[in-house]
C-alpha positions, -999 to 999 in steps of 0.1 A, spaced: 47 784 658 25 758 674 44 728 658 75 740 679 56 736 712 74 710 733 43 688 738 27 694 703 20 657 700 -3 659 730 -25 686 714 -57 683 693 -58 711 667 -88 721 646 -91 750 623 -117 766 599 -106 793 574 -129 816 554 -159 804 575 -191 807 556 -174 816 523 -172 797 490 -136 787 497 -142 776 533 -115 751 546 -117 728 576 -85 711 589 -82 685 617 -47 679 631 -16 700 633 0 681 604 -29 691 581 -29 728 591 -20 752 563 -1 782 577 -11 802 546 -46 808 557 -72 831 543 -93 860 555 -102 847 589 -91 815 606 -105 801 638 -80 777 655 -90 755 685 -62 739 704 -68 716 733 -50 689 753 -58 653 743 -81 635 768 -63 623 798 -34 647 795 -50 676 815 -49 685 851 -66 665 878 -96 682 894 
């Protein structure tokens, strides 16, 4: 699970469940994410600003 990732505190997590449906749900943050999601869930995970690789 994502919360078990060693650097989970350095991640930004966004999710949308049941997109476009009556019971659509939007969550921001890993601590707010419901693992009992619906029909289709889109999850975006990215490193927080300043934590990535130098270019």
